[in-house]
C-alpha positions, 0 to 999 in steps of 0.5 A: 808605060809602067803598069799602074800598081800603086806606090807608097809615098810619104810627104817627102817623096821617099818610096817603097816597093810598088804595092796594091792599092790598099785605101781609096783616094777619098780615104787618102784625102784625110791624110797628110798631103802626099801620104798614101798610095799613088800611081804617078809622082812629080817631085822637085829637087833643087831646081829640077822637076822629075815626073815618074810612073812606077820605075819609069821616069817620064820627065826631068827638067825645070818646067813644073807644068810639063812635069805635071802633064807628064805625070797626068798623061801616064795614068791609064787612058779611059779609066773607070776607077780613080788614079792619083797624081801627087805633086811634091814641091812648089813652082811657077807656071804660066797663067795662060796654062791649065792642068786638064784633069780627066775623069777618075783623077785624084790630084794632090799638090803638096806645094804651091802653084804660082801662076804668072803672066798674061791670062787666057780665056777660061784658064786656071792652073787646075781645070776640068770639063765634061768629066766625072769623079775628079778630086783635088785633095790639097792645093795652094795657088798664088798669082793672078790667074783668070780662075785659080780652079775652073770646073765645067760640067763636072759631076762627082767633084771633090775639093779637099783643102784648098788655099789661094793667096791671090793677087787677082782673078777668081778663086774657084768657079764651078758651073755647067756651062750652057747645058740645061742639065746641072752638074751633080754631086759637088763637095768642097771641104775647106777653102781659103781665098784672099786677094781675088779681084772677083769672087772667092767661090762661085757656082752656077748650074749645080745640083747637090752641093756640100760645102764645109767652110769658105774663108774669104779675106780681101776679095773684090766681089763675093765670098760665096756666090751661088747661082742656079744651084739647088740642094746645097748644104753649107757649113760656114762662110767667113768673110772679111773686107769682101766686096768693098764698095760693091753690091756683092756680099759675103754670101750671095744667092742670085739667078733663081738660086734654090728654085726647083721647077716653079717653086722654092721649097727649102733646099739651100741650107747654111749653117753660119754666115760671118761678115766684117766690113766689105760690101754686104753681109748676105744678099739674095736677089733675082728670084732666088730662095728656098733658103734657111741660114741658121746663124748670122754674125754681121758687123760694119758692112759698107753696104747692107748687112742683109738685103732680100730682093725679089726672093721667096721663102728665105729664113734668116737667123733661124737659130740666132745671130747679131747684125750691127752697123749702119748698113741695115737690113732691107727687104725690097723688090724691083719691078721686073720680078714677082714681089718678094714673099715669105721672108722670115727674120728671127732670133736676131739682135740688131744694133745701131742699124735699121730694118726697112721693108720697101715696097711691102713684101708678101707674108714677111715675118719678124719675130723675136728680134731685139732692137738696140738703137735701131729703127724699124720701118716695115709694113 
């Protein structure tokens, strides 16, 4: 195999002589797709894929998945610093296949991966498990895979510009499997998901999450779903027609999300939730909490605009917002969990809707809320 000297590439796959790596993969992420240094490249010309590492040609043929695997396998085994694989071109792979990213891998896909055919359990075109320092700078995925991307027990995970125009399946799932220790330090910059039959983005068992924007369109369940996740910083959740006919929401927290030890100190922060149509706008459930949502813009949801059920220390519209439509705002509880407590609704204008608290929660605060053609039934 050729030495791992980096090759400089532009977005069209032309190359210069091998050079020393002059910038980190993270710095390269901010560039155009495919620009910057790499160790291996997969490129399509006509109907032919070619994988190479330096001057060594690793694969030539019509199989996109085989070409990507060849490029990936050419990277240094058991490495402790990141190496980068660039993919130039679009193609089709089986929905039962998964490109398994080892630790210290950067993948940059400049084209579209179309996943077709029958799915298999726990598969997705891009996959990693029990690894660290994995980065996907760009990727476009179509088709109906089980997951567009699936990461399990991956720490120091970075996802850059991700675009999924799906016809089924779940967009991105990141979890820690059945482990008691969370996966740490996850960053997602900008994700667009349409057409998923399940969630756009789902996390479970993570500690330390930074998300820029999740845009969800015509998704069957949640836009962004956080389960058993702590210390999350989210920019914008922007959802249209998400969870229609279901109890899912543009933004949902569940299964003790935000719980640290036995308490709910503030550790989940969302800058903005936008929801149009669909199921719910915001849903906090099953002993979750410790959350502040700064701004909300929710209209015409088919289910509740906002439902807070068996959640604790949740502030909604800390900086302002609007809710309109018949779905209404509910503060509720089920018997199997401790009663809802320390919920604050503030700085809201609620139009053509309702606010209802039943059963009575503990220490509910509603302040600076303007009601326009809206009923209020609280304790």
